[in-house]
mmCIF file of the N, C-alpha and C atoms, coordinates in Angstrom:
data_MODEL
# 
_entry.id   MODEL 
# 
loop_
_atom_site.group_PDB 
_atom_site.id 
_atom_site.type_symbol 
_atom_site.label_atom_id 
_atom_site.label_alt_id 
_atom_site.label_comp_id 
_atom_site.label_asym_id 
_atom_site.label_entity_id 
_atom_site.label_seq_id 
_atom_site.pdbx_PDB_ins_code 
_atom_site.Cartn_x 
_atom_site.Cartn_y 
_atom_site.Cartn_z 
_atom_site.occupancy 
_atom_site.B_iso_or_equiv 
_atom_site.pdbx_formal_charge 
_atom_site.auth_seq_id 
_atom_site.auth_comp_id 
_atom_site.auth_asym_id 
_atom_site.auth_atom_id 
_atom_site.pdbx_PDB_model_num 
ATOM 1   N N  . UNK A 1 1  ? 24.404  11.508  16.148 1.00 0.00 ? 1  UNK A N  1 
ATOM 2   C CA . UNK A 1 1  ? 23.515  11.521  15.001 1.00 0.00 ? 1  UNK A CA 1 
ATOM 3   C C  . UNK A 1 1  ? 23.522  10.156  14.297 1.00 0.00 ? 1  UNK A C  1 
ATOM 4   N N  . UNK A 1 2  ? 24.720  9.593   14.120 1.00 0.00 ? 2  UNK A N  1 
ATOM 5   C CA . UNK A 1 2  ? 24.830  8.298   13.456 1.00 0.00 ? 2  UNK A CA 1 
ATOM 6   C C  . UNK A 1 2  ? 24.168  7.195   14.281 1.00 0.00 ? 2  UNK A C  1 
ATOM 7   N N  . UNK A 1 3  ? 24.313  7.301   15.592 1.00 0.00 ? 3  UNK A N  1 
ATOM 8   C CA . UNK A 1 3  ? 23.715  6.312   16.487 1.00 0.00 ? 3  UNK A CA 1 
ATOM 9   C C  . UNK A 1 3  ? 22.187  6.340   16.375 1.00 0.00 ? 3  UNK A C  1 
ATOM 10  N N  . UNK A 1 4  ? 21.630  7.520   16.241 1.00 0.00 ? 4  UNK A N  1 
ATOM 11  C CA . UNK A 1 4  ? 20.183  7.665   16.124 1.00 0.00 ? 4  UNK A CA 1 
ATOM 12  C C  . UNK A 1 4  ? 19.670  7.044   14.820 1.00 0.00 ? 4  UNK A C  1 
ATOM 13  N N  . UNK A 1 5  ? 20.398  7.257   13.738 1.00 0.00 ? 5  UNK A N  1 
ATOM 14  C CA . UNK A 1 5  ? 20.020  6.664   12.456 1.00 0.00 ? 5  UNK A CA 1 
ATOM 15  C C  . UNK A 1 5  ? 20.110  5.146   12.509 1.00 0.00 ? 5  UNK A C  1 
ATOM 16  N N  . UNK A 1 6  ? 21.139  4.661   13.191 1.00 0.00 ? 6  UNK A N  1 
ATOM 17  C CA . UNK A 1 6  ? 21.302  3.219   13.337 1.00 0.00 ? 6  UNK A CA 1 
ATOM 18  C C  . UNK A 1 6  ? 20.110  2.618   14.086 1.00 0.00 ? 6  UNK A C  1 
ATOM 19  N N  . UNK A 1 7  ? 19.693  3.268   15.150 1.00 0.00 ? 7  UNK A N  1 
ATOM 20  C CA . UNK A 1 7  ? 18.564  2.786   15.947 1.00 0.00 ? 7  UNK A CA 1 
ATOM 21  C C  . UNK A 1 7  ? 17.283  2.801   15.110 1.00 0.00 ? 7  UNK A C  1 
ATOM 22  N N  . UNK A 1 8  ? 17.051  3.871   14.364 1.00 0.00 ? 8  UNK A N  1 
ATOM 23  C CA . UNK A 1 8  ? 15.854  3.954   13.528 1.00 0.00 ? 8  UNK A CA 1 
ATOM 24  C C  . UNK A 1 8  ? 15.848  2.857   12.465 1.00 0.00 ? 8  UNK A C  1 
ATOM 25  N N  . UNK A 1 9  ? 16.988  2.653   11.819 1.00 0.00 ? 9  UNK A N  1 
ATOM 26  C CA . UNK A 1 9  ? 17.069  1.615   10.789 1.00 0.00 ? 9  UNK A CA 1 
ATOM 27  C C  . UNK A 1 9  ? 16.912  0.226   11.397 1.00 0.00 ? 9  UNK A C  1 
ATOM 28  N N  . UNK A 1 10 ? 17.440  0.032   12.598 1.00 0.00 ? 10 UNK A N  1 
ATOM 29  C CA . UNK A 1 10 ? 17.302  -1.262  13.274 1.00 0.00 ? 10 UNK A CA 1 
ATOM 30  C C  . UNK A 1 10 ? 15.845  -1.545  13.600 1.00 0.00 ? 10 UNK A C  1 
ATOM 31  N N  . UNK A 1 11 ? 15.134  -0.529  14.062 1.00 0.00 ? 11 UNK A N  1 
ATOM 32  C CA . UNK A 1 11 ? 13.713  -0.707  14.375 1.00 0.00 ? 11 UNK A CA 1 
ATOM 33  C C  . UNK A 1 11 ? 12.917  -1.037  13.118 1.00 0.00 ? 11 UNK A C  1 
ATOM 34  N N  . UNK A 1 12 ? 13.219  -0.359  12.041 1.00 0.00 ? 12 UNK A N  1 
ATOM 35  C CA . UNK A 1 12 ? 12.519  -0.628  10.781 1.00 0.00 ? 12 UNK A CA 1 
ATOM 36  C C  . UNK A 1 12 ? 12.791  -2.048  10.300 1.00 0.00 ? 12 UNK A C  1 
ATOM 37  N N  . UNK A 1 13 ? 14.041  -2.476  10.402 1.00 0.00 ? 13 UNK A N  1 
ATOM 38  C CA . UNK A 1 13 ? 14.398  -3.825  9.976  1.00 0.00 ? 13 UNK A CA 1 
ATOM 39  C C  . UNK A 1 13 ? 13.708  -4.867  10.848 1.00 0.00 ? 13 UNK A C  1 
ATOM 40  N N  . UNK A 1 14 ? 13.677  -4.643  12.149 1.00 0.00 ? 14 UNK A N  1 
ATOM 41  C CA . UNK A 1 14 ? 13.020  -5.572  13.061 1.00 0.00 ? 14 UNK A CA 1 
ATOM 42  C C  . UNK A 1 14 ? 11.528  -5.641  12.774 1.00 0.00 ? 14 UNK A C  1 
ATOM 43  N N  . UNK A 1 15 ? 10.901  -4.500  12.565 1.00 0.00 ? 15 UNK A N  1 
ATOM 44  C CA . UNK A 1 15 ? 9.469   -4.476  12.248 1.00 0.00 ? 15 UNK A CA 1 
ATOM 45  C C  . UNK A 1 15 ? 9.201   -5.214  10.942 1.00 0.00 ? 15 UNK A C  1 
ATOM 46  N N  . UNK A 1 16 ? 10.047  -5.009  9.949  1.00 0.00 ? 16 UNK A N  1 
ATOM 47  C CA . UNK A 1 16 ? 9.883   -5.698  8.665  1.00 0.00 ? 16 UNK A CA 1 
ATOM 48  C C  . UNK A 1 16 ? 10.003  -7.198  8.803  1.00 0.00 ? 16 UNK A C  1 
ATOM 49  N N  . UNK A 1 17 ? 10.959  -7.648  9.600  1.00 0.00 ? 17 UNK A N  1 
ATOM 50  C CA . UNK A 1 17 ? 11.138  -9.090  9.818  1.00 0.00 ? 17 UNK A CA 1 
ATOM 51  C C  . UNK A 1 17 ? 9.943   -9.688  10.558 1.00 0.00 ? 17 UNK A C  1 
ATOM 52  N N  . UNK A 1 18 ? 9.448   -8.987  11.566 1.00 0.00 ? 18 UNK A N  1 
ATOM 53  C CA . UNK A 1 18 ? 8.288   -9.476  12.306 1.00 0.00 ? 18 UNK A CA 1 
ATOM 54  C C  . UNK A 1 18 ? 7.052   -9.541  11.417 1.00 0.00 ? 18 UNK A C  1 
ATOM 55  N N  . UNK A 1 19 ? 6.858   -8.540  10.601 1.00 0.00 ? 19 UNK A N  1 
ATOM 56  C CA . UNK A 1 19 ? 5.715   -8.522  9.696  1.00 0.00 ? 19 UNK A CA 1 
ATOM 57  C C  . UNK A 1 19 ? 5.803   -9.659  8.679  1.00 0.00 ? 19 UNK A C  1 
ATOM 58  N N  . UNK A 1 20 ? 6.979   -9.870  8.128  1.00 0.00 ? 20 UNK A N  1 
ATOM 59  C CA . UNK A 1 20 ? 7.167   -10.939 7.143  1.00 0.00 ? 20 UNK A CA 1 
ATOM 60  C C  . UNK A 1 20 ? 6.940   -12.315 7.774  1.00 0.00 ? 20 UNK A C  1 
ATOM 61  N N  . UNK A 1 21 ? 7.443   -12.521 8.986  1.00 0.00 ? 21 UNK A N  1 
ATOM 62  C CA . UNK A 1 21 ? 7.257   -13.820 9.637  1.00 0.00 ? 21 UNK A CA 1 
ATOM 63  C C  . UNK A 1 21 ? 5.792   -14.048 10.009 1.00 0.00 ? 21 UNK A C  1 
ATOM 64  N N  . UNK A 1 22 ? 5.092   -12.994 10.385 1.00 0.00 ? 22 UNK A N  1 
ATOM 65  C CA . UNK A 1 22 ? 3.669   -13.120 10.692 1.00 0.00 ? 22 UNK A CA 1 
ATOM 66  C C  . UNK A 1 22 ? 2.885   -13.523 9.447  1.00 0.00 ? 22 UNK A C  1 
ATOM 67  N N  . UNK A 1 23 ? 3.156   -12.865 8.343  1.00 0.00 ? 23 UNK A N  1 
ATOM 68  C CA . UNK A 1 23 ? 2.449   -13.180 7.098  1.00 0.00 ? 23 UNK A CA 1 
ATOM 69  C C  . UNK A 1 23 ? 2.783   -14.575 6.601  1.00 0.00 ? 23 UNK A C  1 
ATOM 70  N N  . UNK A 1 24 ? 4.031   -14.976 6.734  1.00 0.00 ? 24 UNK A N  1 
ATOM 71  C CA . UNK A 1 24 ? 4.423   -16.322 6.308  1.00 0.00 ? 24 UNK A CA 1 
ATOM 72  C C  . UNK A 1 24 ? 3.774   -17.372 7.204  1.00 0.00 ? 24 UNK A C  1 
ATOM 73  N N  . UNK A 1 25 ? 3.704   -17.117 8.495  1.00 0.00 ? 25 UNK A N  1 
ATOM 74  C CA . UNK A 1 25 ? 3.080   -18.056 9.419  1.00 0.00 ? 25 UNK A CA 1 
ATOM 75  C C  . UNK A 1 25 ? 1.608   -18.244 9.152  1.00 0.00 ? 25 UNK A C  1 
ATOM 76  N N  . UNK A 1 26 ? 0.933   -17.193 8.808  1.00 0.00 ? 26 UNK A N  1 
ATOM 77  C CA . UNK A 1 26 ? -0.500  -17.285 8.526  1.00 0.00 ? 26 UNK A CA 1 
ATOM 78  C C  . UNK A 1 26 ? -0.771  -18.022 7.220  1.00 0.00 ? 26 UNK A C  1 
ATOM 79  N N  . UNK A 1 27 ? 0.116   -17.917 6.286  1.00 0.00 ? 27 UNK A N  1 
ATOM 80  C CA . UNK A 1 27 ? -0.126  -18.538 4.990  1.00 0.00 ? 27 UNK A CA 1 
ATOM 81  C C  . UNK A 1 27 ? 0.208   -20.031 4.984  1.00 0.00 ? 27 UNK A C  1 
ATOM 82  N N  . UNK A 1 28 ? 0.867   -20.527 6.009  1.00 0.00 ? 28 UNK A N  1 
ATOM 83  C CA . UNK A 1 28 ? 1.273   -21.923 6.044  1.00 0.00 ? 28 UNK A CA 1 
ATOM 84  C C  . UNK A 1 28 ? 0.202   -22.855 6.596  1.00 0.00 ? 28 UNK A C  1 
ATOM 85  N N  . UNK A 1 29 ? -0.805  -22.321 7.270  1.00 0.00 ? 29 UNK A N  1 
ATOM 86  C CA . UNK A 1 29 ? -1.828  -23.176 7.853  1.00 0.00 ? 29 UNK A CA 1 
ATOM 87  C C  . UNK A 1 29 ? -2.686  -23.763 6.737  1.00 0.00 ? 29 UNK A C  1 
ATOM 88  N N  . UNK A 1 30 ? -2.841  -25.081 6.709  1.00 0.00 ? 30 UNK A N  1 
ATOM 89  C CA . UNK A 1 30 ? -3.577  -25.730 5.617  1.00 0.00 ? 30 UNK A CA 1 
ATOM 90  C C  . UNK A 1 30 ? -5.057  -25.350 5.614  1.00 0.00 ? 30 UNK A C  1 
ATOM 91  N N  . UNK A 1 31 ? -5.610  -25.158 4.426  1.00 0.00 ? 31 UNK A N  1 
ATOM 92  C CA . UNK A 1 31 ? -7.011  -24.757 4.340  1.00 0.00 ? 31 UNK A CA 1 
ATOM 93  C C  . UNK A 1 31 ? -7.782  -25.451 3.217  1.00 0.00 ? 31 UNK A C  1 
ATOM 94  N N  . UNK A 1 32 ? -7.133  -26.353 2.486  1.00 0.00 ? 32 UNK A N  1 
ATOM 95  C CA . UNK A 1 32 ? -7.797  -27.067 1.393  1.00 0.00 ? 32 UNK A CA 1 
ATOM 96  C C  . UNK A 1 32 ? -7.601  -28.558 1.610  1.00 0.00 ? 32 UNK A C  1 
ATOM 97  N N  . UNK A 1 33 ? -8.695  -29.303 1.543  1.00 0.00 ? 33 UNK A N  1 
ATOM 98  C CA . UNK A 1 33 ? -8.617  -30.747 1.720  1.00 0.00 ? 33 UNK A CA 1 
ATOM 99  C C  . UNK A 1 33 ? -8.525  -31.423 0.350  1.00 0.00 ? 33 UNK A C  1 
ATOM 100 N N  . UNK A 1 34 ? -7.761  -32.506 0.289  1.00 0.00 ? 34 UNK A N  1 
ATOM 101 C CA . UNK A 1 34 ? -7.607  -33.229 -0.973 1.00 0.00 ? 34 UNK A CA 1 
ATOM 102 C C  . UNK A 1 34 ? -8.885  -33.963 -1.365 1.00 0.00 ? 34 UNK A C  1 
ATOM 103 N N  . UNK A 1 35 ? -9.720  -34.280 -0.381 1.00 0.00 ? 35 UNK A N  1 
ATOM 104 C CA . UNK A 1 35 ? -11.005 -34.933 -0.644 1.00 0.00 ? 35 UNK A CA 1 
ATOM 105 C C  . UNK A 1 35 ? -12.080 -33.861 -0.847 1.00 0.00 ? 35 UNK A C  1 
ATOM 106 N N  . UNK A 1 36 ? -12.638 -33.739 -2.058 1.00 0.00 ? 36 UNK A N  1 
ATOM 107 C CA . UNK A 1 36 ? -13.635 -32.700 -2.304 1.00 0.00 ? 36 UNK A CA 1 
ATOM 108 C C  . UNK A 1 36 ? -14.855 -32.788 -1.383 1.00 0.00 ? 36 UNK A C  1 
ATOM 109 N N  . UNK A 1 37 ? -15.205 -33.976 -0.922 1.00 0.00 ? 37 UNK A N  1 
ATOM 110 C CA . UNK A 1 37 ? -16.357 -34.126 -0.036 1.00 0.00 ? 37 UNK A CA 1 
ATOM 111 C C  . UNK A 1 37 ? -16.094 -33.527 1.344  1.00 0.00 ? 37 UNK A C  1 
ATOM 112 N N  . UNK A 1 38 ? -14.833 -33.471 1.739  1.00 0.00 ? 38 UNK A N  1 
ATOM 113 C CA . UNK A 1 38 ? -14.472 -32.922 3.051  1.00 0.00 ? 38 UNK A CA 1 
ATOM 114 C C  . UNK A 1 38 ? -14.018 -31.466 2.977  1.00 0.00 ? 38 UNK A C  1 
ATOM 115 N N  . UNK A 1 39 ? -13.979 -30.917 1.800  1.00 0.00 ? 39 UNK A N  1 
ATOM 116 C CA . UNK A 1 39 ? -13.466 -29.560 1.609  1.00 0.00 ? 39 UNK A CA 1 
ATOM 117 C C  . UNK A 1 39 ? -14.578 -28.531 1.869  1.00 0.00 ? 39 UNK A C  1 
ATOM 118 N N  . UNK A 1 40 ? -14.961 -28.393 3.155  1.00 0.00 ? 40 UNK A N  1 
ATOM 119 C CA . UNK A 1 40 ? -15.980 -27.420 3.539  1.00 0.00 ? 40 UNK A CA 1 
ATOM 120 C C  . UNK A 1 40 ? -15.656 -26.862 4.926  1.00 0.00 ? 40 UNK A C  1 
ATOM 121 N N  . UNK A 1 41 ? -16.329 -25.786 5.297  1.00 0.00 ? 41 UNK A N  1 
ATOM 122 C CA . UNK A 1 41 ? -16.029 -25.097 6.560  1.00 0.00 ? 41 UNK A CA 1 
ATOM 123 C C  . UNK A 1 41 ? -16.319 -25.947 7.779  1.00 0.00 ? 41 UNK A C  1 
ATOM 124 N N  . UNK A 1 42 ? -17.406 -26.705 7.749  1.00 0.00 ? 42 UNK A N  1 
ATOM 125 C CA . UNK A 1 42 ? -17.782 -27.512 8.911  1.00 0.00 ? 42 UNK A CA 1 
ATOM 126 C C  . UNK A 1 42 ? -16.726 -28.582 9.205  1.00 0.00 ? 42 UNK A C  1 
ATOM 127 N N  . UNK A 1 43 ? -16.281 -29.281 8.177  1.00 0.00 ? 43 UNK A N  1 
ATOM 128 C CA . UNK A 1 43 ? -15.264 -30.320 8.360  1.00 0.00 ? 43 UNK A CA 1 
ATOM 129 C C  . UNK A 1 43 ? -13.938 -29.698 8.785  1.00 0.00 ? 43 UNK A C  1 
ATOM 130 N N  . UNK A 1 44 ? -13.596 -28.576 8.184  1.00 0.00 ? 44 UNK A N  1 
ATOM 131 C CA . UNK A 1 44 ? -12.358 -27.891 8.562  1.00 0.00 ? 44 UNK A CA 1 
ATOM 132 C C  . UNK A 1 44 ? -12.401 -27.504 10.035 1.00 0.00 ? 44 UNK A C  1 
ATOM 133 N N  . UNK A 1 45 ? -13.496 -26.918 10.465 1.00 0.00 ? 45 UNK A N  1 
ATOM 134 C CA . UNK A 1 45 ? -13.632 -26.475 11.856 1.00 0.00 ? 45 UNK A CA 1 
ATOM 135 C C  . UNK A 1 45 ? -13.523 -27.662 12.811 1.00 0.00 ? 45 UNK A C  1 
ATOM 136 N N  . UNK A 1 46 ? -14.166 -28.767 12.481 1.00 0.00 ? 46 UNK A N  1 
ATOM 137 C CA . UNK A 1 46 ? -14.125 -29.960 13.327 1.00 0.00 ? 46 UNK A CA 1 
ATOM 138 C C  . UNK A 1 46 ? -12.701 -30.523 13.403 1.00 0.00 ? 46 UNK A C  1 
ATOM 139 N N  . UNK A 1 47 ? -12.040 -30.641 12.255 1.00 0.00 ? 47 UNK A N  1 
ATOM 140 C CA . UNK A 1 47 ? -10.666 -31.164 12.241 1.00 0.00 ? 47 UNK A CA 1 
ATOM 141 C C  . UNK A 1 47 ? -9.718  -30.229 12.996 1.00 0.00 ? 47 UNK A C  1 
ATOM 142 N N  . UNK A 1 48 ? -9.899  -28.933 12.852 1.00 0.00 ? 48 UNK A N  1 
ATOM 143 C CA . UNK A 1 48 ? -9.039  -27.976 13.545 1.00 0.00 ? 48 UNK A CA 1 
ATOM 144 C C  . UNK A 1 48 ? -9.236  -28.060 15.052 1.00 0.00 ? 48 UNK A C  1 
ATOM 145 N N  . UNK A 1 49 ? -10.473 -28.253 15.493 1.00 0.00 ? 49 UNK A N  1 
ATOM 146 C CA . UNK A 1 49 ? -10.738 -28.400 16.926 1.00 0.00 ? 49 UNK A CA 1 
ATOM 147 C C  . UNK A 1 49 ? -10.129 -29.686 17.474 1.00 0.00 ? 49 UNK A C  1 
ATOM 148 N N  . UNK A 1 50 ? -10.215 -30.759 16.714 1.00 0.00 ? 50 UNK A N  1 
ATOM 149 C CA . UNK A 1 50 ? -9.623  -32.024 17.150 1.00 0.00 ? 50 UNK A CA 1 
ATOM 150 C C  . UNK A 1 50 ? -8.104  -31.899 17.278 1.00 0.00 ? 50 UNK A C  1 
ATOM 151 N N  . UNK A 1 51 ? -7.480  -31.234 16.323 1.00 0.00 ? 51 UNK A N  1 
ATOM 152 C CA . UNK A 1 51 ? -6.026  -31.050 16.378 1.00 0.00 ? 51 UNK A CA 1 
ATOM 153 C C  . UNK A 1 51 ? -5.639  -30.116 17.529 1.00 0.00 ? 51 UNK A C  1 
ATOM 154 N N  . UNK A 1 52 ? -6.463  -29.112 17.791 1.00 0.00 ? 52 UNK A N  1 
ATOM 155 C CA . UNK A 1 52 ? -6.190  -28.193 18.901 1.00 0.00 ? 52 UNK A CA 1 
ATOM 156 C C  . UNK A 1 52 ? -6.303  -28.921 20.238 1.00 0.00 ? 52 UNK A C  1 
ATOM 157 N N  . UNK A 1 53 ? -7.247  -29.842 20.355 1.00 0.00 ? 53 UNK A N  1 
ATOM 158 C CA . UNK A 1 53 ? -7.385  -30.614 21.591 1.00 0.00 ? 53 UNK A CA 1 
ATOM 159 C C  . UNK A 1 53 ? -6.238  -31.602 21.752 1.00 0.00 ? 53 UNK A C  1 
ATOM 160 N N  . UNK A 1 54 ? -5.786  -32.167 20.644 1.00 0.00 ? 54 UNK A N  1 
ATOM 161 C CA . UNK A 1 54 ? -4.684  -33.132 20.701 1.00 0.00 ? 54 UNK A CA 1 
ATOM 162 C C  . UNK A 1 54 ? -3.364  -32.464 21.036 1.00 0.00 ? 54 UNK A C  1 
ATOM 163 N N  . UNK A 1 55 ? -3.189  -31.210 20.603 1.00 0.00 ? 55 UNK A N  1 
ATOM 164 C CA . UNK A 1 55 ? -1.946  -30.475 20.835 1.00 0.00 ? 55 UNK A CA 1 
ATOM 165 C C  . UNK A 1 55 ? -2.269  -29.123 21.468 1.00 0.00 ? 55 UNK A C  1 
ATOM 166 N N  . UNK A 1 56 ? -2.386  -29.094 22.805 1.00 0.00 ? 56 UNK A N  1 
ATOM 167 C CA . UNK A 1 56 ? -2.706  -27.836 23.482 1.00 0.00 ? 56 UNK A CA 1 
ATOM 168 C C  . UNK A 1 56 ? -1.554  -26.826 23.359 1.00 0.00 ? 56 UNK A C  1 
ATOM 169 N N  . UNK A 1 57 ? -1.878  -25.575 23.652 1.00 0.00 ? 57 UNK A N  1 
ATOM 170 C CA . UNK A 1 57 ? -0.883  -24.502 23.515 1.00 0.00 ? 57 UNK A CA 1 
ATOM 171 C C  . UNK A 1 57 ? 0.320   -24.756 24.398 1.00 0.00 ? 57 UNK A C  1 
ATOM 172 N N  . UNK A 1 58 ? 1.480   -24.477 23.827 1.00 0.00 ? 58 UNK A N  1 
ATOM 173 C CA . UNK A 1 58 ? 2.745   -24.573 24.557 1.00 0.00 ? 58 UNK A CA 1 
ATOM 174 C C  . UNK A 1 58 ? 3.417   -23.209 24.483 1.00 0.00 ? 58 UNK A C  1 
ATOM 175 N N  . UNK A 1 59 ? 4.147   -22.867 25.497 1.00 0.00 ? 59 UNK A N  1 
ATOM 176 C CA . UNK A 1 59 ? 4.778   -21.557 25.552 1.00 0.00 ? 59 UNK A CA 1 
ATOM 177 C C  . UNK A 1 59 ? 5.764   -21.304 24.429 1.00 0.00 ? 59 UNK A C  1 
ATOM 178 N N  . UNK A 1 60 ? 6.352   -22.353 23.892 1.00 0.00 ? 60 UNK A N  1 
ATOM 179 C CA . UNK A 1 60 ? 7.383   -22.180 22.866 1.00 0.00 ? 60 UNK A CA 1 
ATOM 180 C C  . UNK A 1 60 ? 6.817   -22.042 21.455 1.00 0.00 ? 60 UNK A C  1 
ATOM 181 N N  . UNK A 1 61 ? 5.547   -22.336 21.265 1.00 0.00 ? 61 UNK A N  1 
ATOM 182 C CA . UNK A 1 61 ? 4.943   -22.242 19.944 1.00 0.00 ? 61 UNK A CA 1 
ATOM 183 C C  . UNK A 1 61 ? 5.033   -23.519 19.130 1.00 0.00 ? 61 UNK A C  1 
ATOM 184 N N  . UNK A 1 62 ? 5.557   -24.571 19.721 1.00 0.00 ? 62 UNK A N  1 
ATOM 185 C CA . UNK A 1 62 ? 5.700   -25.852 19.026 1.00 0.00 ? 62 UNK A CA 1 
ATOM 186 C C  . UNK A 1 62 ? 4.329   -26.410 18.643 1.00 0.00 ? 62 UNK A C  1 
ATOM 187 N N  . UNK A 1 63 ? 3.306   -26.078 19.416 1.00 0.00 ? 63 UNK A N  1 
ATOM 188 C CA . UNK A 1 63 ? 1.972   -26.615 19.156 1.00 0.00 ? 63 UNK A CA 1 
ATOM 189 C C  . UNK A 1 63 ? 1.451   -26.221 17.776 1.00 0.00 ? 63 UNK A C  1 
ATOM 190 N N  . UNK A 1 64 ? 1.905   -25.112 17.233 1.00 0.00 ? 64 UNK A N  1 
ATOM 191 C CA . UNK A 1 64 ? 1.445   -24.683 15.908 1.00 0.00 ? 64 UNK A CA 1 
ATOM 192 C C  . UNK A 1 64 ? 1.914   -25.662 14.842 1.00 0.00 ? 64 UNK A C  1 
ATOM 193 N N  . UNK A 1 65 ? 3.190   -26.030 14.882 1.00 0.00 ? 65 UNK A N  1 
ATOM 194 C CA . UNK A 1 65 ? 3.708   -26.999 13.911 1.00 0.00 ? 65 UNK A CA 1 
ATOM 195 C C  . UNK A 1 65 ? 3.036   -28.351 14.085 1.00 0.00 ? 65 UNK A C  1 
ATOM 196 N N  . UNK A 1 66 ? 2.775   -28.732 15.327 1.00 0.00 ? 66 UNK A N  1 
ATOM 197 C CA . UNK A 1 66 ? 2.115   -30.006 15.578 1.00 0.00 ? 66 UNK A CA 1 
ATOM 198 C C  . UNK A 1 66 ? 0.696   -29.999 15.027 1.00 0.00 ? 66 UNK A C  1 
ATOM 199 N N  . UNK A 1 67 ? -0.003  -28.894 15.194 1.00 0.00 ? 67 UNK A N  1 
ATOM 200 C CA . UNK A 1 67 ? -1.375  -28.794 14.671 1.00 0.00 ? 67 UNK A CA 1 
ATOM 201 C C  . UNK A 1 67 ? -1.383  -28.811 13.149 1.00 0.00 ? 67 UNK A C  1 
ATOM 202 N N  . UNK A 1 68 ? -0.410  -28.146 12.532 1.00 0.00 ? 68 UNK A N  1 
ATOM 203 C CA . UNK A 1 68 ? -0.318  -28.162 11.075 1.00 0.00 ? 68 UNK A CA 1 
ATOM 204 C C  . UNK A 1 68 ? -0.060  -29.589 10.593 1.00 0.00 ? 68 UNK A C  1 
ATOM 205 N N  . UNK A 1 69 ? 0.824   -30.311 11.270 1.00 0.00 ? 69 UNK A N  1 
ATOM 206 C CA . UNK A 1 69 ? 1.083   -31.705 10.921 1.00 0.00 ? 69 UNK A CA 1 
ATOM 207 C C  . UNK A 1 69 ? -0.150  -32.568 11.093 1.00 0.00 ? 69 UNK A C  1 
ATOM 208 N N  . UNK A 1 70 ? -0.907  -32.317 12.142 1.00 0.00 ? 70 UNK A N  1 
ATOM 209 C CA . UNK A 1 70 ? -2.155  -33.044 12.374 1.00 0.00 ? 70 UNK A CA 1 
ATOM 210 C C  . UNK A 1 70 ? -3.150  -32.791 11.246 1.00 0.00 ? 70 UNK A C  1 
ATOM 211 N N  . UNK A 1 71 ? -3.273  -31.539 10.850 1.00 0.00 ? 71 UNK A N  1 
ATOM 212 C CA . UNK A 1 71 ? -4.188  -31.191 9.755  1.00 0.00 ? 71 UNK A CA 1 
ATOM 213 C C  . UNK A 1 71 ? -3.731  -31.832 8.444  1.00 0.00 ? 71 UNK A C  1 
ATOM 214 N N  . UNK A 1 72 ? -2.420  -31.879 8.224  1.00 0.00 ? 72 UNK A N  1 
ATOM 215 C CA . UNK A 1 72 ? -1.891  -32.530 7.023  1.00 0.00 ? 72 UNK A CA 1 
ATOM 216 C C  . UNK A 1 72 ? -2.246  -34.008 6.991  1.00 0.00 ? 72 UNK A C  1 
ATOM 217 N N  . UNK A 1 73 ? -2.179  -34.669 8.146  1.00 0.00 ? 73 UNK A N  1 
ATOM 218 C CA . UNK A 1 73 ? -2.541  -36.080 8.208  1.00 0.00 ? 73 UNK A CA 1 
ATOM 219 C C  . UNK A 1 73 ? -4.025  -36.303 7.930  1.00 0.00 ? 73 UNK A C  1 
ATOM 220 N N  . UNK A 1 74 ? -4.837  -35.312 8.208  1.00 0.00 ? 74 UNK A N  1 
ATOM 221 C CA . UNK A 1 74 ? -6.278  -35.406 7.956  1.00 0.00 ? 74 UNK A CA 1 
ATOM 222 C C  . UNK A 1 74 ? -6.623  -35.034 6.520  1.00 0.00 ? 74 UNK A C  1 
ATOM 223 N N  . UNK A 1 75 ? -5.610  -34.701 5.708  1.00 0.00 ? 75 UNK A N  1 
ATOM 224 C CA . UNK A 1 75 ? -5.836  -34.419 4.289  1.00 0.00 ? 75 UNK A CA 1 
ATOM 225 C C  . UNK A 1 75 ? -5.857  -32.944 3.930  1.00 0.00 ? 75 UNK A C  1 
ATOM 226 N N  . UNK A 1 76 ? -5.618  -32.084 4.890  1.00 0.00 ? 76 UNK A N  1 
ATOM 227 C CA . UNK A 1 76 ? -5.628  -30.642 4.617  1.00 0.00 ? 76 UNK A CA 1 
ATOM 228 C C  . UNK A 1 76 ? -4.234  -30.183 4.196  1.00 0.00 ? 76 UNK A C  1 
ATOM 229 N N  . UNK A 1 77 ? -4.194  -29.435 3.113  1.00 0.00 ? 77 UNK A N  1 
ATOM 230 C CA . UNK A 1 77 ? -2.919  -28.917 2.600  1.00 0.00 ? 77 UNK A CA 1 
ATOM 231 C C  . UNK A 1 77 ? -3.068  -27.475 2.195  1.00 0.00 ? 77 UNK A C  1 
# 
């Protein structure tokens, strides 16, 4: 009985951690440019595509941090 409760609590804790990390990861991607003239959807889409081409997907997920850094260099925060 105790083992079953432990497993249930472990699953809940794991799900909570995964959900929290997913939400934190989504909120870290820059979406506002410091230059008001560039702060629009078209410029954002173009800059995001350029960063995606410069840093293609990697199995380890490192490309996400690289793309965020690329967007930061372009003025997106």
